[in-house]
N, C-alpha and C positions, 0 to 999 in steps of 0.2 A: 682155670686160675684167675686170680686179678691182680695185676702188677701197677706199681703206682713209682713216680720219681719224687724223691723228698730233695729239699734243700739241705746239705750239710754241712753248711758255710757259708759266708759271703759270696764267694765267686764257684762253689760247688754243689756237685748234686749225686744222689745215690739211688739205685734203683733197688726196689724192695719189692715182697711179696706179700700180699695182703692175707695174712692167715687167717684172722677173723676181724670183726669188727672195732677191736682196740688194739691190735698190735700189728707191725709190720716187721718181716724178716729181711735183713740185709742181702744183696745181694753182688757179684763182684763184679759189678757194671756201673760206669757213672749213672747210665740214666735206660729208660726203656728202649730208645731207639737205638743204642749202642748193642742193649743186650740181644734184641729181634736180629741182628745183623751177624749174631755168632749162631752158625748151625747148629751149636751142640745145647743153645740156651734152655730148651724144654730140660734136656738131662740136668742142667746144672739147677734149675729151679726145684726138678724133683727130689735131688738130694740134698736141698736145703730143706726140703720139707719133711725128707724120711730122718733125716740127722737130727729132728729134734731140739733147733737150737735155739727156742722161743726165750727161753729163760735167760740165757747167757748174752744173746744178742738182738731180742727183739727190741723195735722202737715204739715206744706207746703213740698210739693214734692220736692223743690228745695233747702230747708234746710236739708231733710233727707239724711241719708246712710243707704243704705241696707245692712243687714246680710245676713248670709247664709238661706234661706228660712225655713230651718230644722236643727236648728244648735246643735241639741242633739238627730238625728236620730238615734232609736235603731238599724235598720237595714237599709243599703245601699246595694241593689242586682242590679247587672246590667246585661246584655242581650250582650253578645262580639258580636254577629253575627246575624243579624236580617233582614236586606233589602237586598234582593236579589244581588241588583247591591254591595253592600259593599261585601259579601261575594263572589262575582266573582271577585272582584279585589282583594282580599285576597288568590284566588287560591284554592278557598275550592267547595264544593259542597254543596247543600241545606241541613240542617239539618234535621234530623227527630225529634230532641230534643234541647232546647234552650242551649246555651251555657253562662253557668252563672259563674260569679263571686262575692267577696263583696269588698266593703271598709268599712272605719271606717266613724264616722261622724267628725273626726277630716281630713278628706280629703276635705269638704265641706267649700266653701268661698262666699261671697257675687255676688252680678251682676254686681258691678262695681270695684270691688277688684283687686288691681295688685297681680298678680301670679308669687310668687317668684319660681324658680326652683335651686335648689344647686347640681351638681354632675351629672348631664343629658345633652348632648348635641345634642340628637336626640328627640327633645318635638313635641309631634303631638297634632291633634285637633280632637276632636268626638262629633259633634253638636247634640244633643238628646231632646228628649221628654221624661220628667218623670211624673212616676206617685206617689201621695200621697195615700197612704194607710189610710182610712177612719173609719173602724171598724174590729172588728179580724176576719181574716181569717185562717181555717186549714181545709185541705182536702176538699176544694170549688168545687163547679162545676163554669162554667164560668159564669152562670148568676149571682149568688152569689158572685162570684168577682167582676164583673160589679157594682153589688149593692154597694160594699163596696170601691169602687173609691171615696175620697174625692175630688178630683180633679188632676190637671194635671198644669206642670210647665217646664221651659227650663233649661237645663243643658249641660255643656260640660266637657266629660269623658277626660281631657287632660292627653295623656298616654306619657311615657317616655320608647321610645323603646327600647333603646339600654339596660336597666333593664328588660323590658318585654322580651325581644329575650333573654336574660341569662339562660333561663330555659324553659321548657314546661310549667309552671306553669306560670299567667300571673300577679298575685297578687303584685309583687313588683314594676311593672311598672304602677299601677295603684292606687296606695295608697299612694303617696307621700301627705304629709300635706298641707292642704288649696291650692289645685291644681286644685280643682272641683267645677266650679261656678253653683250656682243652683240660680233661681229667675227669673225675679225680682218678679213676684208674682204667686201664685196660682189661676187657676180658676175653680170655682166650677163644677164638673161634671154636673150639673143641665143647666147648661149655654152652654155646649158642644154640637154642632150637626158637623156631619159628621167627616172627618180627617183631620190632620193638614200638613201644609207645614211647613218642616223642613229646613232652610238655616245656613250656616257657610260661614264668611268674615274672610280673613286676609288682613290686612291693606285697607279693603274696596274690596278688590276684593273675588268675589263670587267665594269659593272652593267647598262648596256641597251643594245640592238642593235635597230633597227627600219628600215624601208624605205618610204618615203614614199606607196609604191605602196599601201599598205594604210589610207592616211587615210581615215575616214569621209567629211571632206569636205576634199577638195584645196584648192590654194591660190586657183584661180579661183572656186571654189564658195565657198569661206570669202568673200572680198573681194566677191563678188556679194552675197552673203546679208547681209553687213554694211551694204554702200552703201545697202541699201534702209531702214536708218533713221539712219545718218548718213553725210555725204559723207566719203570719204578723200579725202586731198589728197599730193600728192608730199612724201614725206620721213615719212610716217607708216609705221610698223610694226604688224605683224601676225604674231604669232608660231602656230604651226598646231597645238600639241600635243605630247605626248611620248611615247613606245612605254614598253611594260612594262618594269619592273625599277626604280621608284622605292623608295625607302626605306620609305617607311610600307606599302607593299605586299608588304613581304617577311615572313617570320614564323620570329624575332620582328620586328618592324620594326626597321628600322636608320636612324641619321641621322649626318649628318656631325658629325666632332669637330674639335676646336680642332687645327689644324695641316694639315688634310687637304688633299691635292691633287686638283681637281676639275678633271678634264679632259672637255672637249665636242669631238666631231671629225665632221665631215660630208666626205665622200671628194669631191674635186673643189672646195672651197670652203676648210676649214680647221679651226684647231683653236684652243680658247680654255683657256687652264691658268690656274685662278685659286685661290691659297690662302686656305683657311678661316680666320678667327681668330672664336672664338667668346669673345665676353665676357658676364659680369655686366651687371646695370643700371647696378653702381658703377665698370664699366671694368675691373674685374679680368678677364684670359683664364682660361678655365677650364684649359688646359693637361692635359684628360684624353689618355689613350692612344688612338690610332686601334684601333676595333673592327675586329677580322678576323672574314672572312666568305669562304665560298667562293661562297655567293648569286648565280647570274647569270641573266639571260635568255636 
C-alpha cells in the first residue's frame, strides 16, 4: 500500500491511504510517522480499504496538499557517501564504514513545496531513496533491520555547499529549515521487490541517475549499523545517499538558481517537484537566470 500525509489545515495534518491515482482515503492518524508507531497500523489501514469508504470520505488528489511525509520524525539520519560513482566524483575512496550525519525534523518539507533558501549561493541537489523505520531497533542484525522497515519514500538532501565547506563537519550545510522534501508517499516494504532507480532533474534535464543495487551500504545494513549506537524507533527516517551527478561534482561546478524546478523521482514510489527560491540575507530573491548545461551522469 501507499501512504501519505496531507495538510488538513493551517497547523494540522492527516495520514491518508492512496487508493488510486486520484483519491486518498483518510486514516485515523495525524501523519504517517504517528501511524507506523501504532503496532496495529496495518490492520487499521486494511479495514479502511475493506470498508470501501471511497465515496463518503475520500479526498481528491487534485485538491490535496501534501505535507512532509514524517513531519515530526524523531531522528533523521543520512548517509553522505554511499553510491560508488558519487564517492568517486567527490574524490574519495570506497568507505569501510558509512559516513553519517543527522538532520532535524525542521528540515523536512512537502513533495510539492517551494524551497526557500536564505543566505546560500551554492545550493546543490541530492536525489535519494529514504527508509521509514517501522519498529524499534537496537543492536540489530541485518535480518532484524530488514524486517523493521515500514516502507520507502523519496527525498532530496538539498545541500548548501558554501556552508557545508566552511568546516570539516557537514551539519550546517545540511540542516537549513524546510529544505529537504520527502514524499510524496511511502510504499510499504511488503510491496517492494528488487532495487530502485533514483533520478534527479533540474528544469527537466536529467542530472542524476542511479540504482540502489549499487549502494555500498544497503538499507538493512545501514539500519543495522546505526542501531548499534542509537536506538531507531517507528517513524524515524534514514536517507540512503545520492548517486553521481551532483552539481558540486561537475566541471565547472553547477548550482541551483532562483526559479529552478528540482524534480526527484523513484520509479514505483513517485516524484517530488520543488521550485527553488534563492534569497539574499536581507530577503531579496536573486532572480538570476538558470544555468544551462548538457552535463549528465
